C-alpha positions as CSV (number, residue, x, y, z in Angstrom):
1,M,-18.9,-44.7,1.0
2,N,-18.5,-40.8,0.0
3,Y,-21.3,-38.8,1.4
4,E,-21.8,-35.1,0.3
5,S,-24.0,-32.7,2.0
6,Q,-25.8,-30.7,0.3
7,V,-26.1,-27.2,1.6
8,E,-28.0,-24.9,-0.3
9,P,-27.0,-21.1,0.5
10,L,-28.7,-18.9,2.6
11,R,-30.6,-15.6,1.2
12,V,-31.1,-13.3,4.2
13,E,-33.2,-10.3,3.6
14,T,-33.6,-7.5,6.5
15,L,-37.1,-6.4,6.5
16,P,-37.4,-2.3,7.1
17,E,-39.1,-2.9,10.3
18,V,-35.7,-4.6,11.7
19,I,-34.1,-2.0,9.9
20,D,-36.0,0.6,11.8
21,A,-36.0,-1.3,14.9
22,F,-32.1,-2.0,14.6
23,E,-31.8,2.2,14.4
24,H,-33.7,2.4,17.8
25,E,-32.2,-0.2,19.7
26,F,-28.4,0.5,18.7
27,G,-28.9,4.0,17.3
28,T,-26.3,5.6,19.5
29,G,-24.5,5.0,22.8
30,S,-23.6,1.9,24.9
31,N,-26.1,-0.1,22.6
32,R,-24.0,0.4,19.5
33,T,-20.6,0.1,20.9
34,D,-22.0,-3.2,22.5
35,L,-23.2,-4.2,18.5
36,Q,-19.4,-3.4,17.8
37,I,-17.4,-5.5,20.5
38,F,-19.5,-7.8,19.9
39,L,-19.4,-7.6,16.3
40,V,-15.0,-7.5,16.9
41,A,-14.9,-10.4,18.9
42,C,-16.9,-12.3,16.5
43,H,-14.2,-11.0,13.6
44,Q,-11.8,-11.9,15.8
45,A,-13.1,-15.7,16.1
46,S,-13.6,-16.0,12.7
47,V,-17.3,-15.7,11.9
48,S,-18.0,-14.9,8.9
49,I,-20.3,-11.7,7.8
50,D,-22.9,-14.0,6.6
51,T,-22.9,-15.8,9.7
52,M,-23.1,-12.9,12.0
53,S,-26.2,-11.3,9.0
54,S,-28.0,-14.1,9.8
55,Y,-28.2,-14.1,13.5
56,L,-28.5,-10.7,13.9
57,G,-30.9,-10.3,11.4
58,L,-29.4,-7.6,10.1
59,D,-28.3,-7.2,6.3
60,G,-24.2,-7.8,5.5
61,D,-23.7,-4.0,4.6
62,T,-25.4,-2.8,8.2
63,I,-22.2,-5.8,9.6
64,R,-19.8,-4.3,7.7
65,S,-19.8,-0.9,8.7
66,E,-20.7,-1.7,12.4
67,L,-17.6,-4.0,12.3
68,L,-15.2,-1.4,10.6
69,R,-16.5,1.1,13.4
70,G,-15.6,-1.5,16.4
71,I,-12.4,-2.5,14.8
72,E,-11.1,1.3,14.6
73,A,-12.6,2.3,17.8
74,W,-10.4,-0.9,19.6
75,N,-7.3,-0.1,17.2
76,A,-7.8,3.9,19.0
77,A,-7.9,2.0,22.3
78,Q,-4.9,0.3,21.5
79,R,-3.1,2.9,20.2
80,R,-3.8,5.1,23.1
81,T,-2.7,2.3,26.0
82,M,0.3,2.0,24.1
83,E,0.9,5.6,23.9
84,A,0.3,5.6,27.4
85,A,2.7,3.1,28.7
86,V,5.4,4.8,26.4
87,S,4.6,8.5,28.4
88,R,4.6,6.4,31.7
89,Q,8.3,5.6,30.8
């Protein structure tokens, strides 16, 4: 027997109240950094933008922009670590 699962695409739209709460909660500082770290970890675990978006209740563009900022910060930290290691030698 061959069973095909029928999955309908999930469309998530972020309400203005959610965006306001996001900006209030993750505006700047450690909360935003925590979000970026979480998104980078999800990305490294091959979690899709759509899944992150639906889990967090944020639109895909917000997820993408915060993920890019998180990746940039992670890469900068890696460069600093490598530069420190080279300068010690």
